[in-house]
C-alpha positions in Angstrom: -1.2 21.2 11.2 -0.2 20.3 7.6 -1.8 17.2 6.2 -0.5 14.7 3.7 -2.5 13.4 0.7 -1.1 11.9 -2.5 -3.6 9.7 -4.3 -3.0 8.2 -7.7 -5.8 6.9 -10.0 -6.1 6.0 -13.7 -8.3 7.7 -16.3 -9.4 4.4 -18.0 -11.7 4.0 -21.0 -13.2 0.7 -19.7 -14.5 2.7 -16.7 -16.3 5.1 -19.0 -13.8 7.9 -18.5 -12.2 10.4 -20.9 -8.9 12.3 -20.5 -10.4 15.3 -22.3 -13.5 15.3 -19.9 -11.2 15.0 -16.9 -9.0 17.9 -18.0 -12.1 20.1 -18.7 -13.6 19.5 -15.3 -10.3 20.0 -13.4 -9.3 23.1 -15.3 -12.8 24.6 -15.4 -12.8 24.9 -19.3 -15.0 23.9 -22.2 -13.2 21.2 -24.3 -14.3 18.9 -27.2 -13.4 15.2 -27.2 -12.8 14.5 -30.9 -12.9 10.7 -30.4 -16.3 10.8 -28.7 -17.6 13.8 -30.6 -18.7 15.3 -27.3 -18.4 18.7 -25.7 -17.5 19.0 -22.0 -18.3 22.5 -20.8 -17.2 23.3 -17.2 -16.3 26.9 -17.9 -18.7 27.9 -15.1 -17.1 25.7 -12.5 -16.1 27.6 -9.3 -13.1 26.9 -7.1 -10.4 26.6 -9.8 -7.5 28.8 -8.5 -4.9 28.2 -11.2 -4.3 25.9 -14.1 -1.3 25.3 -16.4 0.4 22.7 -18.6 4.0 21.8 -17.9 5.8 19.7 -20.5 9.4 18.4 -21.2 11.5 20.4 -23.6 11.1 17.7 -26.2 7.3 18.0 -26.3 5.7 19.7 -29.3 4.7 23.3 -28.7 1.1 22.5 -29.7 0.8 20.4 -26.5 0.6 23.7 -24.5 -3.0 23.8 -25.6 -5.1 21.6 -23.3 -7.6 20.4 -25.9 -4.8 19.5 -28.4 -2.8 17.7 -25.7 -5.5 15.4 -24.4 -7.1 14.7 -27.8 -3.7 13.6 -29.0 -3.3 11.4 -26.0 -6.7 9.8 -26.7 -6.0 9.4 -30.4 -2.7 7.6 -29.7 -4.6 4.8 -27.8 -6.3 2.0 -29.6 -7.5 -0.4 -26.9 -10.9 -0.2 -25.4 -9.4 -0.5 -21.9 -6.7 2.0 -22.6 -5.3 4.4 -20.0 -4.5 7.7 -21.7 -3.9 9.6 -18.4 -3.3 9.2 -14.7 -4.2 11.6 -12.0 -2.4 12.7 -8.9 -4.5 14.3 -6.2 -2.4 16.4 -3.8 -3.4 18.1 -0.5 -1.8 21.5 -0.3 -0.7 23.0 3.0 -3.2 25.7 4.0 -0.4 27.4 6.1 1.1 28.7 2.8 -0.3 31.5 0.6 -1.2 31.0 -3.1 2.2 31.9 -4.5 3.9 29.6 -2.1 1.5 26.7 -2.9 2.0 27.2 -6.6 5.8 27.2 -6.2 5.5 24.0 -4.2 3.4 22.2 -6.8 5.7 23.4 -9.6 8.7 22.1 -7.8 7.2 18.6 -7.4 5.9 18.5 -11.0 9.3 19.6 -12.4 11.3 17.0 -10.4 9.0 13.9 -10.3 6.7 14.3 -13.4 8.1 16.5 -16.1 11.6 15.5 -15.1 10.7 11.9 -16.0 9.3 12.8 -19.4 5.6 13.2 -18.7 3.4 16.1 -19.7 1.5 17.4 -16.6 -1.8 19.3 -16.6 -2.0 21.1 -13.2 -5.1 22.5 -11.7 -5.1 24.0 -8.2 -8.4 24.2 -6.4 -9.7 26.3 -3.5 -11.8 24.8 -0.7 -15.5 24.5 -1.4 -17.9 26.9 0.3 -19.5 24.3 2.5 -16.5 22.1 3.2 -13.3 22.4 5.2 -11.8 25.8 4.5 -8.3 24.3 4.8 -8.9 22.0 1.8 -6.6 23.5 -0.8 -5.6 20.8 -3.2 -4.3 20.2 -6.7 -5.3 17.8 -9.5 -2.4 16.8 -11.8 -3.2 14.8 -15.0 -0.2 13.2 -16.5 0.4 11.4 -19.8 1.2 7.7 -19.8 3.5 7.7 -22.9 6.8 9.2 -23.6 6.7 12.4 -25.6 9.0 13.6 -28.4 9.1 16.3 -31.1 6.7 14.2 -33.2 4.2 13.5 -30.4 3.5 10.5 -28.2 5.6 7.4 -28.4 5.7 4.1 -26.5 4.3 3.5 -23.0 6.8 3.6 -20.2 6.3 0.5 -18.0 8.0 1.9 -15.0 5.4 4.7 -14.7 2.5 2.3 -13.9 4.2 0.3 -11.1 3.6 0.4 -7.4 7.2 1.5 -6.9 6.4 4.6 -9.0 3.5 5.5 -6.8 5.6 5.0 -3.6 8.3 7.3 -5.2 5.7 10.0 -5.9 4.3 9.8 -2.3 7.8 10.0 -0.8 8.9 12.8 -3.1 5.7 14.8 -2.4 6.3 14.5 1.4 10.0 15.5 1.1 9.3 18.6 -1.1 6.3 19.7 1.0 8.4 19.5 4.2 11.2 21.5 2.5 8.8 24.3 1.5 7.1 24.3 4.9 10.5 24.8 6.6 11.5 27.4 4.1 8.4 29.6 4.6 7.4 28.8 8.2 10.8 28.3 9.8 12.6 25.2 11.3 9.7 24.4 13.6 7.2 24.2 10.8 4.8 21.3 10.8 6.0 18.3 8.8 4.2 15.5 7.0 5.0 11.9 6.3 4.2 9.6 3.4 4.4 6.6 5.8 1.2 5.0 7.1 0.3 5.4 10.8 1.5 1.9 11.4 4.8 2.6 9.8 5.2 5.7 11.9 4.4 3.7 15.0 1.3 5.8 15.7 -1.3 3.8 17.5 -4.4 5.2 15.7 -6.7 3.6 13.2 -6.7 5.7 10.0 -10.0 7.1 8.6 -11.2 6.5 5.0 -11.1 9.2 2.4 -14.8 10.1 1.8 -14.6 11.1 -1.8 -16.8 13.7 -3.5 -20.0 11.7 -3.5 -20.0 10.8 0.1 -18.8 14.2 1.1 -21.7 15.9 -0.7 -24.2 13.6 1.1 -22.6 14.2 4.5 -22.8 17.9 4.0 -26.6 17.5 3.5 -26.8 15.6 6.8 -27.3 12.3 5.0 -25.3 9.5 6.6 -23.1 7.3 4.4 -21.4 4.0 5.0 -18.0 5.6 4.8 -19.0 8.4 7.1 -20.3 5.9 9.7 -17.1 3.9 9.5 -15.1 7.1 10.0 -17.3 8.1 13.0 -16.7 4.6 14.5 -12.9 5.0 13.9 -12.9 8.4 15.7 -14.8 6.9 18.6 -12.3 4.0 18.9 -9.3 6.3 18.6 -10.7 8.6 21.3 -11.3 5.7 23.6 -7.7 4.3 23.0 -6.2 7.8 23.7 -8.3 8.2 26.8 -7.2 4.8 28.2 -3.5 5.6 27.3 -3.7 8.9 29.1 -5.3 7.3 32.1 -2.7 4.6 32.3 0.1 7.1 31.9 -1.3 9.4 34.6 -1.6 6.5 37.0 1.9 5.2 36.3 3.3 8.7 36.7 1.5 9.1 40.0 2.8 5.8 41.4 6.4 6.6 40.2 6.2 10.1 41.8 5.1 8.6 45.1 7.8 5.9 45.3 10.7 6.7 47.7 14.2 7.0 46.4 17.2 4.9 47.5 20.9 4.8 46.8 21.2 1.8 44.4 24.5 0.2 43.4 25.3 1.0 39.8 26.4 -2.5 39.0 23.0 -3.8 39.9 21.4 -1.1 37.8 23.6 -2.1 34.9 22.4 -5.7 35.2 18.8 -4.6 35.5 19.1 -2.4 32.4 20.6 -5.3 30.4 17.7 -7.5 31.5 15.1 -4.8 30.6 16.6 -4.3 27.2 16.8 -8.0 26.5 13.2 -8.4 27.5 12.2 -5.6 25.1 14.1 -7.1 22.3 12.6 -10.6 22.9 9.1 -9.0 22.9 9.9 -7.2 19.6 11.2 -10.4 18.0 8.0 -12.2 18.9 5.9 -9.5 17.3 8.1 -9.5 14.2 7.8 -13.3 13.9 4.0 -13.0 14.2 3.9 -10.2 11.6 5.9 -12.2 9.1 3.7 -15.2 9.7 0.6 -13.1 8.9 2.2 -11.8 5.8 2.1 -15.3 4.2 -1.7 -15.3 4.1 -3.0 -14.9 0.6 -6.5 -14.2 -0.6 -7.8 -16.6 -3.3 -8.3 -14.8 -6.6 -11.6 -14.9 -8.5 -9.8 -16.9 -11.2 -8.6 -19.5 -8.7 -12.2 -19.9 -7.3 -13.6 -20.2 -10.8 -11.0 -22.9 -11.6 -12.0 -24.8 -8.5 -15.7 -24.6 -9.4 -15.0 -25.7 -13.0 -12.5 -28.4 -11.8 -14.8 -31.4 -11.9 -16.3 -30.6 -15.3 -12.9 -29.8 -16.7 -11.5 -33.1 -15.4 -14.5 -35.0 -16.9 -13.9 -33.3 -20.2 -10.2 -34.2 -20.2 -11.1 -37.8 -19.3 -13.6 -38.0 -22.1 -11.1 -36.7 -24.6 -8.5 -39.2 -23.4 -11.0 -42.0 -23.7 -11.9 -40.9 -27.3 -8.2 -40.9 -28.2 -7.8 -44.4 -26.7 -10.8 -45.7 -28.7 -9.5 -44.1 -31.9 -6.1 -45.6 -31.4 -7.5 -49.0 -30.6 -9.8 -49.0 -33.7 -6.9 -48.0 -35.9 -4.7 -50.7 -34.6 -7.4 -53.4 -34.8 -8.2 -52.4 -38.4 -4.6 -52.8 -39.5 -4.4 -56.3 -37.9 -7.8 -57.4 -39.3 -6.9 -56.6 -42.8 -4.0 -59.0 -42.6 -6.3 -61.9 -41.6 -7.7 -63.8 -44.7 -10.6 -65.3 -42.6 -12.0 -61.9 -41.9 -11.6 -60.7 -45.5 -13.5 -63.8 -46.8 -16.4 -63.3 -44.3 -18.3 -60.1 -45.2 -20.7 -60.6 -42.3 -17.9 -60.5 -39.7 -16.4 -57.5 -41.4 -19.7 -55.6 -41.3 -20.2 -56.6 -37.7 -16.7 -55.4 -36.7 -17.2 -52.2 -38.6 -20.4 -51.5 -36.8 -18.8 -52.2 -33.4 -16.0 -49.8 -34.2 -18.4 -47.1 -35.3 -20.5 -47.6 -32.3 -17.5 -47.3 -29.9 -16.3 -44.2 -31.7 -19.8 -42.7 -31.6 -20.2 -43.4 -27.9 -16.7 -41.9 -27.1 -17.5 -38.8 -29.2 -20.9 -38.3 -27.7 -19.3 -38.5 -24.2 -16.8 -35.7 -25.3 -19.7 -33.6 -26.6 -21.6 -34.0 -23.4 -18.5 -33.2 -21.3 -17.9 -30.1 -23.4 -21.5 -29.0 -23.1 -21.5 -29.5 -19.3 -18.3 -27.5 -19.1 -19.6 -24.6 -21.3 -22.9 -24.5 -19.4 -21.0 -24.4 -16.1 -18.7 -21.7 -17.4 -21.5 -19.6 -18.8 -23.3 -19.9 -15.4 -20.3 -18.7 -13.6 -20.2 -15.6 -15.7 -23.9 -14.8 -14.9 -25.0 -12.8 -11.9 -25.8 -15.9 -9.7 -22.5 -17.4 -10.6 -20.6 -14.3 -9.8 -22.5 -14.1 -6.5 -21.4 -17.7 -5.7 -17.8 -16.8 -6.5 -18.0 -13.7 -4.3 -19.5 -15.7 -1.5 -16.7 -18.3 -1.8 -14.1 -15.6 -1.8 -15.5 -13.5 1.0 -14.1 -15.6 3.9 -10.7 -15.3 2.4 -11.1 -11.6 2.1 -12.3 -11.3 5.7 -9.3 -13.3 6.9 -6.9 -11.2 4.8 -8.5 -8.0 6.1 -8.1 -9.2 9.7 -4.5 -10.3 9.0 -3.8 -6.9 7.5 -5.2 -5.2 10.5 -3.2 -7.3 12.8 0.0 -6.7 10.8 -0.6 -2.9 11.0 -1.2 -3.2 14.8 2.0 -5.3 15.1 4.0 -2.8 13.0 2.9 0.1 15.2 3.9 -1.9 18.3 7.3 -2.7 16.7 8.0 0.9 15.8 7.2 2.0 19.3 9.3 -0.8 20.7 12.2 0.3 18.5 12.1 3.7 20.3 11.9 2.0 23.7 14.9 -0.2 22.8 16.8 2.9 21.6 16.1 4.5 25.0 17.2 1.4 26.8 20.4 1.2 24.8 21.2 4.8 25.6 20.5 4.3 29.3 22.6 1.2 29.4 25.4 3.0 27.7 25.2 5.9 30.2 25.2 3.6 33.1 28.3 1.8 31.9 30.1 5.2 31.3 29.1 6.4 34.8 30.4 3.1 36.2 33.7 3.5 34.3 34.0 7.0 35.7 34.0 5.6 39.2 30.4 6.3 40.1 29.3 3.6 42.6 25.7 4.5 43.4 22.8 6.4 41.9 19.7 7.7 43.6 16.7 6.2 41.9 13.1 5.3 42.9 12.6 2.1 44.7 10.2 0.8 42.0 9.2 1.7 38.4 5.8 0.8 37.1 7.1 -0.5 33.8 10.2 -0.8 31.6 9.7 2.6 30.0 9.7 4.4 33.3 12.6 2.3 34.6 14.6 3.5 31.6 13.6 7.1 32.3 14.1 6.9 36.1 17.6 5.4 35.8 18.7 7.2 32.7 18.3 10.7 34.1 20.4 10.2 37.2 23.1 8.4 35.1 23.3 11.4 32.7 23.4 13.8 35.7 26.2 11.8 37.3 28.2 11.8 34.0 27.7 15.6 33.6 29.5 16.2 37.0 32.8 14.9 35.5 34.9 17.1 33.2 34.7 16.5 29.4 38.3 15.0 29.1 37.4 12.4 31.9 34.2 11.4 30.1 36.0 11.0 26.8 38.7 8.9 28.4 36.1 6.7 30.1 34.4 6.1 26.7 37.8 5.3 25.1 38.6 2.8 27.9 35.3 1.1 27.4 35.9 0.9 23.7 39.4 -0.6 24.1 38.6 -3.0 26.9 35.0 -4.2 26.0 34.3 -2.6 22.7 33.3 -5.6 20.8 31.2 -7.2 23.5 29.5 -3.8 24.2 28.8 -3.4 20.5 27.2 -6.8 20.3 25.1 -6.1 23.4 24.0 -2.6 22.5 23.8 -3.0 18.7 23.1 -6.7 17.9 23.8 -7.6 14.3 26.5 -5.0 13.8 
């Protein structure tokens, strides 16, 4: 089936990366980085299926040359941590041929990248010889500045936000699904940009291995990521097996239960009770998920502030004491000069002066010691042992946050599945009420249902079959009577909050 992948990363100087080098590698060309005075020759690289540059109409024509484009992007940046480019990695559906994949990529680039004012350098790659032969993918390097006839202008803040990444992921899923349906028909496989938890799929996601780990795994060398993915697959298989076993057992119990003619009014009450129970369970999960969302991981800066706190406080106190001594000395000097007895007694004047100087010296020495202790502590925190201490202090918070995130994803999957069960309960309750309004007094249902989901199914099917026995005008009139007589209360019951 079609797979979804839309990863976004930055080409950042502080990480030792170059936009020119990235473009050379992805396009399989030899390019020269003028800023670094380095040649990057990947002309012999295999697997590049197609490469092209797509730019807005306002872009200079010279930007159609790859070397000119990315050297201009690098030249426009002055900071040592500048980001001259970002990269989108897209998984392409192997179900489509080359022309169809290229049209798909061009449609996405035209709408979501070039249409916003970016220059896009597209490189489509074939699967590697040793890897998954379905791994068709595209690397798209995009500029981070707006482009005009004179070249690159200002940065566009909206392009580097999480909202932009979410918009790209959603747009890629939508366009990919459109092209899959266009070429493979209405029953074509579809993809989703939502996480497994957001889709309500009870399966732990695997990690993306990346090129380094993939290369090691191909040589039968185990990696940490590979081991984690193997553990994930084992857990997912165990969960699927348990779910299938439970479902088979429940179906067997339901099939063996005898059927009886049950009064429809009692079935309506039971359906209301089941639905309210499902909604209460969902509300409890939602409250727990929101409570977990409030957990925050302490930042490195916050931990460093805590570790520096005592020394910083001591430094502030020493400076305040120095200010107090200076203010007191100034005030005493003014008053002393007004006293004739002090002026006529040089010994007392000298003694007072020495006392003032000693007090100031002690206060200033205390400030210097406090400053030195703070600077030593700060320098130590920046060293490897200090950073190790900060990491150790932060790790419990990271572990708690990871556990909370895992619980939130689990709860979100439960909530999504519960939403579908509540929808089914709502439809069953509505069908029972319509059948009751039509004059149906009894329904033949199993004497017991193993769980709420099977009760909804066991009761809903006979209710819909009973309704289908009546002519369409009678069904319509029954619905209208329910709407006139109990519409508001029914709406509140079936669709709370509306």
